[in-house]
C-alpha positions as CSV (number, residue, x, y, z in Angstrom):
1,M,103.1,75.2,97.3
2,E,99.3,75.1,96.7
3,K,97.7,78.0,98.6
4,N,94.5,77.3,99.9
5,L,91.7,79.6,101.5
6,L,92.8,79.1,105.1
7,S,96.8,79.7,104.3
8,F,96.1,82.5,102.2
9,I,93.8,84.1,105.1
10,E,97.0,83.5,107.4
11,T,99.6,85.2,105.3
12,N,97.5,88.0,104.6
13,L,96.2,88.7,107.8
14,E,100.2,89.3,108.8
15,K,100.3,91.5,106.0
16,L,97.6,94.1,106.8
17,D,98.7,97.3,108.7
18,F,96.9,97.2,112.1
19,D,97.9,97.7,115.8
20,G,95.4,95.4,117.1
21,N,95.0,91.5,117.1
22,L,93.9,89.3,114.0
23,E,93.1,85.7,114.6
24,V,91.5,83.1,112.6
25,S,90.3,79.9,113.5
26,W,89.0,76.7,111.0
27,E,85.8,75.0,112.3
28,K,86.3,71.8,110.3
29,E,83.0,70.2,110.8
30,Q,80.7,73.5,110.6
31,H,82.9,74.3,107.3
32,T,83.9,77.6,108.7
33,F,86.2,80.3,109.5
34,T,85.8,83.0,111.8
35,L,88.3,85.9,112.3
36,D,88.5,87.6,115.1
37,L,89.6,91.8,115.1
38,T,90.8,92.8,118.1
39,F,91.0,96.4,119.0
40,Y,92.9,98.2,121.9
41,A,92.6,102.2,122.9
42,E,93.8,104.2,125.7
43,N,90.9,105.3,127.5
44,K,92.8,108.5,128.8
45,A,90.2,110.3,130.3
46,Q,89.2,106.7,131.8
47,E,85.4,107.1,130.9
48,V,83.1,105.1,131.7
49,I,81.9,102.9,129.0
50,L,78.7,100.5,127.7
51,D,79.0,98.1,126.1
52,M,76.7,96.2,124.2
53,K,75.6,94.2,127.2
54,E,75.5,97.0,129.5
55,V,78.5,96.4,131.2
56,E,80.3,99.5,132.4
57,S,83.9,99.8,132.3
58,D,86.1,102.5,132.9
59,E,89.5,100.7,132.2
60,P,92.9,102.6,131.1
61,I,92.8,100.4,127.9
62,I,89.6,99.5,125.8
63,T,89.4,96.3,124.4
64,F,86.9,95.8,121.3
65,V,86.2,92.4,119.5
66,D,84.2,91.9,116.1
67,S,84.1,89.0,114.2
68,I,83.8,88.0,110.1
69,L,82.4,84.7,109.5
70,L,83.2,83.0,106.0
71,Y,81.1,79.9,105.3
72,D,80.4,77.1,102.8
73,E,77.6,78.3,101.4
74,A,76.1,75.0,100.5
75,K,76.8,73.5,104.2
76,F,76.3,76.1,106.5
77,D,73.1,78.9,106.8
78,P,74.4,81.9,108.6
79,K,71.1,83.2,109.1
80,K,70.9,82.1,112.8
81,V,74.5,83.9,113.6
82,Q,75.0,86.7,111.1
83,N,73.6,89.2,113.8
84,D,76.7,88.2,116.2
85,Y,79.2,88.8,113.2
86,L,80.4,92.3,111.1
87,V,79.7,90.2,107.7
88,C,79.0,86.7,107.0
89,L,80.7,86.1,103.5
90,P,80.4,82.7,101.7
91,F,82.5,80.5,99.3
92,E,81.7,77.7,97.4
93,G,83.0,74.5,99.2
94,K,86.3,73.0,98.1
95,K,86.5,75.5,95.2
96,G,86.9,78.1,98.3
97,W,87.4,81.5,96.7
98,S,88.7,83.1,93.3
99,L,92.2,84.8,94.2
100,T,90.7,88.0,93.1
101,Q,87.5,87.5,95.8
102,G,90.6,86.8,98.5
103,K,92.8,90.2,97.1
104,A,89.4,92.3,97.4
105,F,88.6,91.2,100.8
106,F,92.0,91.8,102.1
107,I,92.0,95.4,100.4
108,Y,88.3,96.1,102.0
109,L,89.3,94.3,105.5
110,Q,92.6,97.0,105.8
111,I,89.9,100.2,105.1
112,V,88.0,98.6,107.6
113,L,90.4,98.7,110.2
114,D,91.9,101.8,109.3
115,N,88.2,103.2,109.4
116,G,87.9,101.7,113.0
117,E,90.7,102.5,114.6
118,S,90.0,106.0,113.8
119,D,86.3,105.7,115.1
120,L,87.6,104.0,118.3
121,L,89.8,107.0,118.7
122,D,86.8,109.6,117.9
123,F,84.6,107.7,120.0
124,L,87.0,107.7,123.2
125,N,88.3,111.7,122.3
126,N,84.9,113.1,121.0
127,E,82.0,113.5,123.5
128,D,79.8,114.1,120.8
129,T,80.0,110.3,119.2
130,D,78.1,108.0,121.3
131,V,78.4,105.0,120.2
132,F,81.4,102.7,118.4
133,E,80.9,99.8,115.8
134,L,82.9,98.6,113.1
135,E,81.1,99.2,109.2
136,W,81.1,96.9,106.8
137,S,79.6,97.7,103.4
138,N,79.2,95.3,100.9
139,E,79.0,97.6,98.3
140,E,82.1,98.6,99.1
141,Y,83.2,95.2,98.9
142,E,81.9,94.6,95.6
143,K,83.1,97.9,94.3
144,I,86.8,96.7,94.9
145,L,86.2,92.8,93.4
146,K,84.5,94.7,90.2
147,N,87.6,96.7,90.1
148,I,90.5,94.2,90.5
149,E,88.6,91.2,88.6
150,N,90.9,90.4,85.8
151,G,89.3,87.1,84.2
152,N,92.1,85.0,86.4
153,E,90.2,81.5,87.6
154,E,93.1,80.6,90.1
155,R,91.1,79.5,93.4
156,L,92.1,79.3,96.8
157,L,90.6,75.9,97.6
158,Y,89.0,75.2,101.4
159,P,91.8,72.9,102.9
160,K,92.2,69.2,102.7
161,Y,92.0,67.5,106.3
């Protein structure tokens, strides 16, 4: 079976070690994919937490959602929406991503999720931690990409519809 970018994302999201929820949505008209990363954590002390929109919550379970945007670099300009996402990453139209890019993305995404779970627990259990947010480092992602590049030209093509 030919692997396309969407099926590769769906398959690899299922393989990640993560206690939260991971979902991908495909916007065919915009040529984008959105990956939603939902974290859940117990707020044992029922601390009052203020979110980015200044909404207070003291719920026993805290939900935190962030998203990653994958976009067709020829058909979508992320400038207007980039502040709404953890990171916006391009793909090459119908050529999608190289398999190496896909592998590097999921290696680094696992690191981001692990760090995020740890940071969220620190935020809830440590009075000195005032802010929780996920962090994406393009430098770290590029390092992983360089370390696994092997000259393999296999592509994860944009899905046909």
